[in-house]
C-alpha positions in Angstrom: 80.5 88.9 127.7 81.5 86.3 125.1 82.7 87.2 121.6 83.3 85.2 118.4 86.6 86.3 116.9 89.8 85.3 115.1 92.9 84.2 117.0 96.2 84.3 115.2 98.2 81.1 115.3 100.4 81.3 112.2 104.1 82.0 111.9 105.7 85.2 110.9 104.6 86.2 107.4 102.3 83.2 107.2 99.1 84.1 108.9 96.4 81.6 109.9 93.7 82.0 112.4 91.4 80.0 114.6 87.8 80.9 114.8 87.1 80.9 118.6 84.5 81.9 121.1 86.3 83.7 123.9 85.7 86.2 126.7 85.8 89.8 125.4 88.3 90.9 128.0 91.0 88.3 127.2 93.7 89.3 124.9 93.6 88.5 121.2 96.8 86.4 121.3 95.7 84.7 124.5 95.4 80.9 124.1 92.4 80.9 126.5 89.1 80.3 124.7 85.7 78.8 125.5 85.2 76.9 122.2 87.0 76.4 118.9 84.7 76.7 115.8 87.1 76.4 112.9 90.0 78.0 111.1 90.7 80.7 108.5 93.7 80.9 106.1 93.7 84.4 104.5 96.5 83.5 102.0 94.5 80.6 100.5 91.1 82.2 101.4 90.2 78.9 103.0 87.5 79.0 105.7 86.7 75.8 107.7 83.8 76.6 110.0 81.4 74.4 112.1 78.2 76.1 111.1 76.0 74.2 113.7 78.3 75.3 116.6 78.4 78.9 115.2 74.6 79.1 115.0 74.3 77.6 118.5 76.7 80.2 120.0 75.0 83.1 118.1 71.7 81.9 119.5 73.2 82.1 123.0 74.0 85.8 122.4 77.7 85.7 121.4 78.6 88.8 119.5 80.9 88.3 116.4 83.7 90.8 115.7 83.3 92.8 112.5 85.7 90.5 110.5 83.9 87.4 111.9 80.6 88.9 111.0 81.8 89.3 107.4 83.0 85.7 107.4 79.7 84.5 108.7 77.8 86.5 106.0 80.1 85.1 103.3 79.5 81.5 104.6 75.7 82.3 104.7 75.5 81.4 108.4 73.8 84.7 109.0 72.0 87.1 106.7 72.9 90.7 106.3 75.4 93.0 104.8 79.2 93.0 105.3 80.7 95.6 107.6 83.5 97.8 106.4 86.4 96.9 108.6 89.0 99.2 107.0 90.0 102.1 109.2 88.5 105.4 108.4 91.0 108.0 107.1 91.0 111.2 109.0 93.0 114.2 108.2 96.0 114.8 110.4 95.3 117.9 112.4 98.4 119.8 113.6 97.1 122.7 115.7 100.5 124.5 115.7 100.7 124.3 111.9 97.2 125.6 111.6 97.9 128.5 114.0 101.1 129.3 112.1 99.4 129.3 108.8 96.7 131.6 110.1 99.3 134.0 111.4 101.2 134.0 108.1 98.0 134.6 106.2 97.1 137.5 108.5 100.7 139.0 108.1 100.5 138.6 104.4 97.1 140.3 104.2 98.4 143.1 106.4 101.5 143.5 104.2 99.4 143.6 101.0 97.1 146.2 102.6 100.1 148.3 103.6 101.7 148.0 100.2 98.4 149.0 98.5 98.1 152.0 100.8 101.7 153.0 100.1 101.1 152.7 96.4 98.0 154.8 96.6 99.8 157.4 98.7 102.7 157.5 96.3 100.3 157.8 93.3 98.5 160.6 95.1 101.8 162.4 95.8 102.9 162.1 92.2 99.5 163.4 91.0 99.8 166.4 93.4 103.5 166.9 92.3 102.4 166.9 88.7 99.5 169.2 89.3 101.5 171.7 91.5 104.1 172.7 88.8 101.4 173.2 86.3 99.5 175.5 88.8 102.7 177.3 89.7 103.6 177.8 86.0 100.2 179.1 85.1 100.0 181.9 87.7 103.5 183.1 86.7 102.5 183.6 83.1 99.1 185.1 83.9 100.3 188.0 86.1 103.0 189.0 83.5 100.5 189.3 80.7 98.2 191.8 82.3 101.2 193.8 83.4 102.6 193.9 79.9 99.2 194.8 78.6 98.9 197.6 81.1 102.3 198.9 80.0 101.3 198.7 76.3 98.0 200.6 76.9 99.6 203.2 79.1 
């Protein structure tokens, strides 16, 4: 299958591209191409394109790459919208980190539940301890009073 795409020919840090029709299976940097349609210099934003040849190849069924499609739209060779060629950002998923975070969250929740249960148990013990001396003190006073009253009345 033939494809219309850019072929880099510039030096290091000085990119320039040929617009070529090539077989889809050949490498991007391969010098083998079927036809040369023009050139593109991204630094100067200069596009030199043989529109007649481009239309001819498109009529034959050549598929343009996404970037080439955008160039053809900007040169009004074809009608349509430009395609977003920027890579989609996807969150980095680290399964081990997720698993570790879940374990830490579970351990933290368990520790909080245990601390809450301990605090409730301690509060309950303190309440019982506070209630127990009051109960013990009250019965001691109560039996003495009737005994004293019994002695006084007797």
